[in-house]
N, CA, C and O atoms as CSV, one atom per row, in Angstrom:
chain,resi,resn,atom,element,x,y,z
A,1,MET,N,N,4.515,-11.579,4.675
A,1,MET,CA,C,4.184,-12.998,4.259
A,1,MET,C,C,3.711,-13.980,5.449
A,1,MET,O,O,2.792,-14.794,5.360
A,2,THR,N,N,4.433,-13.769,6.459
A,2,THR,CA,C,4.192,-14.552,7.613
A,2,THR,C,C,2.781,-14.240,8.333
A,2,THR,O,O,2.119,-15.111,8.898
A,3,ALA,N,N,2.421,-12.928,8.242
A,3,ALA,CA,C,1.039,-12.552,8.731
A,3,ALA,C,C,-0.176,-12.989,7.857
A,3,ALA,O,O,-1.306,-13.288,8.245
A,4,ALA,N,N,0.347,-12.953,6.509
A,4,ALA,CA,C,-0.846,-13.422,5.690
A,4,ALA,C,C,-1.016,-14.902,5.754
A,4,ALA,O,O,-2.131,-15.384,5.552
A,5,CYS,N,N,-0.037,-15.618,6.008
A,5,CYS,CA,C,0.034,-17.212,6.221
A,5,CYS,C,C,-0.914,-17.415,7.605
A,5,CYS,O,O,-1.815,-18.245,7.720
A,6,ARG,N,N,-0.548,-16.596,8.462
A,6,ARG,CA,C,-1.220,-16.986,9.803
A,6,ARG,C,C,-2.655,-16.536,9.817
A,6,ARG,O,O,-3.471,-17.168,10.487
A,7,GLU,N,N,-3.009,-15.487,9.123
A,7,GLU,CA,C,-4.344,-14.983,8.821
A,7,GLU,C,C,-5.194,-16.023,8.034
A,7,GLU,O,O,-6.387,-16.193,8.285
A,8,ALA,N,N,-4.513,-16.722,7.054
A,8,ALA,CA,C,-5.056,-17.850,6.367
A,8,ALA,C,C,-5.187,-19.081,7.193
A,8,ALA,O,O,-5.873,-19.998,6.743
A,9,GLY,N,N,-4.633,-19.199,8.299
A,9,GLY,CA,C,-4.642,-20.480,9.067
A,9,GLY,C,C,-3.592,-21.346,8.568
A,9,GLY,O,O,-3.751,-22.544,8.802
A,10,LEU,N,N,-2.495,-20.981,7.896
A,10,LEU,CA,C,-1.653,-21.634,7.440
A,10,LEU,C,C,-0.265,-21.611,8.435
A,10,LEU,O,O,-0.068,-20.659,9.191
A,11,ALA,N,N,0.543,-22.607,8.361
A,11,ALA,CA,C,1.704,-22.539,9.261
A,11,ALA,C,C,2.731,-21.372,8.645
A,11,ALA,O,O,2.581,-20.967,7.492
A,12,ASP,N,N,3.568,-20.975,9.339
A,12,ASP,CA,C,4.488,-20.040,8.961
A,12,ASP,C,C,5.371,-20.456,7.775
A,12,ASP,O,O,5.880,-21.576,7.740
A,13,PRO,N,N,5.555,-19.513,6.767
A,13,PRO,CA,C,6.424,-20.118,5.719
A,13,PRO,C,C,7.900,-20.438,6.203
A,13,PRO,O,O,8.396,-19.859,7.170
A,14,ARG,N,N,8.516,-21.332,5.517
A,14,ARG,CA,C,9.822,-21.730,5.863
A,14,ARG,C,C,10.713,-20.785,5.018
A,14,ARG,O,O,10.449,-20.652,3.823
A,15,LEU,N,N,11.637,-20.196,5.514
A,15,LEU,CA,C,12.528,-19.175,4.817
A,15,LEU,C,C,13.992,-19.714,4.777
A,15,LEU,O,O,14.537,-19.854,5.872
A,16,GLU,N,N,14.605,-19.994,3.801
A,16,GLU,CA,C,15.933,-20.535,3.588
A,16,GLU,C,C,16.713,-19.950,2.832
A,16,GLU,O,O,16.246,-19.662,1.730
A,17,GLU,N,N,17.887,-19.632,3.062
A,17,GLU,CA,C,18.957,-19.088,2.348
A,17,GLU,C,C,19.815,-20.234,1.865
A,17,GLU,O,O,20.309,-20.974,2.716
A,18,ILE,N,N,20.037,-20.448,0.611
A,18,ILE,CA,C,20.776,-21.486,-0.094
A,18,ILE,C,C,21.764,-20.911,-1.013
A,18,ILE,O,O,21.536,-20.456,-2.134
A,19,ALA,N,N,23.044,-20.996,-0.322
A,19,ALA,CA,C,24.102,-20.363,-1.275
A,19,ALA,C,C,23.724,-18.893,-1.425
A,19,ALA,O,O,23.536,-18.133,-0.476
A,20,THR,N,N,23.623,-18.543,-2.826
A,20,THR,CA,C,23.406,-17.151,-3.026
A,20,THR,C,C,21.917,-16.933,-3.418
A,20,THR,O,O,21.621,-15.957,-4.107
A,21,ARG,N,N,21.058,-17.735,-3.037
A,21,ARG,CA,C,19.674,-17.730,-3.331
A,21,ARG,C,C,18.743,-17.791,-2.118
A,21,ARG,O,O,19.165,-18.285,-1.072
A,22,PHE,N,N,17.454,-17.296,-2.210
A,22,PHE,CA,C,16.663,-17.437,-1.189
A,22,PHE,C,C,15.357,-18.114,-1.522
A,22,PHE,O,O,14.720,-17.752,-2.511
A,23,ARG,N,N,14.906,-19.149,-0.679
A,23,ARG,CA,C,13.748,-19.910,-0.993
A,23,ARG,C,C,12.679,-19.829,0.077
A,23,ARG,O,O,12.949,-19.947,1.273
A,24,VAL,N,N,11.566,-19.642,-0.347
A,24,VAL,CA,C,10.468,-19.511,0.658
A,24,VAL,C,C,9.261,-20.717,0.286
A,24,VAL,O,O,8.632,-20.792,-0.769
A,25,THR,N,N,9.164,-21.497,1.315
A,25,THR,CA,C,8.034,-22.494,1.192
A,25,THR,C,C,6.983,-22.255,1.983
A,25,THR,O,O,7.082,-22.134,3.204
A,26,ILE,N,N,5.723,-22.156,1.227
A,26,ILE,CA,C,4.604,-21.733,1.822
A,26,ILE,C,C,3.514,-23.202,2.023
A,26,ILE,O,O,2.996,-23.715,1.032
A,27,PHE,N,N,3.333,-23.629,3.126
A,27,PHE,CA,C,2.585,-24.747,3.334
A,27,PHE,C,C,1.098,-24.524,3.151
A,27,PHE,O,O,0.528,-23.524,3.589
A,28,THR,N,N,0.476,-25.520,2.467
A,28,THR,CA,C,-0.877,-25.367,2.310
A,28,THR,C,C,-1.921,-26.086,3.254
A,28,THR,O,O,-3.133,-25.893,3.161
A,29,SER,N,N,-1.333,-26.932,4.171
A,29,SER,CA,C,-2.213,-27.539,5.163
A,29,SER,C,C,-2.537,-26.565,6.197
A,29,SER,O,O,-1.645,-25.901,6.725
A,30,ARG,N,N,-3.764,-26.443,6.515
A,30,ARG,CA,C,-4.239,-25.467,7.799
A,30,ARG,C,C,-3.842,-26.066,9.017
A,30,ARG,O,O,-3.958,-27.264,9.272
A,31,VAL,N,N,-3.378,-25.215,9.750
A,31,VAL,CA,C,-3.036,-25.499,11.195
A,31,VAL,C,C,-3.860,-24.876,12.357
A,31,VAL,O,O,-3.801,-25.129,13.560
A,32,ASN,N,N,-4.685,-23.946,11.648
A,32,ASN,CA,C,-5.545,-23.158,12.403
A,32,ASN,C,C,-6.667,-22.734,11.549
A,32,ASN,O,O,-6.578,-22.872,10.329
A,33,ARG,N,N,-7.848,-22.166,12.166
A,33,ARG,CA,C,-9.078,-21.606,11.421
A,33,ARG,C,C,-8.390,-20.172,10.902
A,33,ARG,O,O,-7.598,-19.485,11.546
A,34,PRO,N,N,-8.890,-19.920,9.613
A,34,PRO,CA,C,-8.459,-18.515,9.020
A,34,PRO,C,C,-9.117,-17.490,10.125
A,34,PRO,O,O,-10.083,-17.721,10.852
A,35,THR,N,N,-8.322,-16.286,10.047
A,35,THR,CA,C,-8.879,-15.139,10.804
A,35,THR,C,C,-9.836,-14.337,10.082
A,35,THR,O,O,-9.473,-13.867,9.004
A,36,LEU,N,N,-11.024,-14.101,10.511
A,36,LEU,CA,C,-12.096,-13.472,9.782
A,36,LEU,C,C,-12.224,-12.056,10.316
A,36,LEU,O,O,-12.229,-11.954,11.542
A,37,ASP,N,N,-12.331,-10.928,9.583
A,37,ASP,CA,C,-12.602,-9.686,10.070
A,37,ASP,C,C,-14.150,-9.498,10.050
A,37,ASP,O,O,-14.845,-10.457,9.713
A,38,ASP,N,N,-14.694,-8.372,10.375
A,38,ASP,CA,C,-16.083,-8.274,10.646
A,38,ASP,C,C,-16.907,-8.433,9.393
A,38,ASP,O,O,-17.981,-9.034,9.407
A,39,THR,N,N,-16.386,-7.878,8.292
A,39,THR,CA,C,-16.989,-8.065,7.042
A,39,THR,C,C,-16.971,-9.593,6.409
A,39,THR,O,O,-17.882,-10.019,5.699
A,40,ASP,N,N,-15.929,-10.267,6.730
A,40,ASP,CA,C,-15.914,-11.719,6.367
A,40,ASP,C,C,-16.723,-12.455,7.133
A,40,ASP,O,O,-17.378,-13.366,6.628
A,41,GLN,N,N,-16.796,-12.156,8.500
A,41,GLN,CA,C,-17.739,-12.808,9.313
A,41,GLN,C,C,-18.981,-12.543,9.067
A,41,GLN,O,O,-19.758,-13.493,9.155
A,42,ALA,N,N,-19.443,-11.413,8.753
A,42,ALA,CA,C,-20.900,-11.065,8.199
A,42,ALA,C,C,-21.282,-11.942,6.887
A,42,ALA,O,O,-22.393,-12.461,6.787
A,43,ILE,N,N,-20.459,-12.048,6.063
A,43,ILE,CA,C,-20.613,-12.819,4.792
A,43,ILE,C,C,-20.819,-14.237,5.202
A,43,ILE,O,O,-21.802,-14.830,4.757
A,44,VAL,N,N,-19.960,-14.860,6.035
A,44,VAL,CA,C,-20.028,-16.320,6.327
A,44,VAL,C,C,-21.482,-16.449,7.059
A,44,VAL,O,O,-22.283,-17.342,6.787
A,45,ASP,N,N,-21.681,-15.525,7.931
A,45,ASP,CA,C,-23.074,-15.749,8.689
A,45,ASP,C,C,-24.306,-15.661,7.794
A,45,ASP,O,O,-25.291,-16.392,7.903
A,46,GLY,N,N,-24.153,-14.734,6.942
A,46,GLY,CA,C,-25.258,-14.573,5.777
A,46,GLY,C,C,-25.491,-15.801,4.972
A,46,GLY,O,O,-26.617,-16.217,4.701
A,47,LEU,N,N,-24.355,-16.374,4.594
A,47,LEU,CA,C,-24.337,-17.681,3.675
A,47,LEU,C,C,-24.786,-18.832,4.459
A,47,LEU,O,O,-25.391,-19.734,3.880
A,48,SER,N,N,-24.539,-18.902,5.812
A,48,SER,CA,C,-24.941,-20.109,6.562
A,48,SER,C,C,-26.361,-19.889,7.208
A,48,SER,O,O,-26.965,-20.799,7.777
A,49,ASP,N,N,-26.836,-18.632,7.077
A,49,ASP,CA,C,-28.263,-18.420,7.498
A,49,ASP,C,C,-29.164,-18.478,6.179
A,49,ASP,O,O,-30.387,-18.475,6.316
A,50,GLY,N,N,-28.612,-18.530,4.948
A,50,GLY,CA,C,-29.361,-18.428,3.756
A,50,GLY,C,C,-29.912,-17.018,3.235
A,50,GLY,O,O,-30.770,-16.863,2.367
A,51,ARG,N,N,-29.278,-16.087,3.907
A,51,ARG,CA,C,-29.716,-14.809,3.785
A,51,ARG,C,C,-28.892,-14.124,2.715
A,51,ARG,O,O,-29.115,-12.933,2.496
A,52,ALA,N,N,-27.952,-14.773,2.023
A,52,ALA,CA,C,-27.239,-14.154,0.962
A,52,ALA,C,C,-27.950,-13.386,0.035
A,52,ALA,O,O,-29.030,-13.843,-0.339
A,53,SER,N,N,-27.505,-12.128,-0.493
A,53,SER,CA,C,-28.384,-11.607,-1.536
A,53,SER,C,C,-27.350,-11.267,-2.785
A,53,SER,O,O,-27.786,-10.802,-3.838
């Protein structure tokens, strides 16, 4: 979950134990740019160049 948030450019989730329960808070404000793999980058490049097919 932490890795997925980091890859999406989000802050690490807040993990809390509250009595007998567990809460995860996922923040939606971006703190970094999302991590793009080669395929994602090729798609972004194609869209920005107008070469999308």
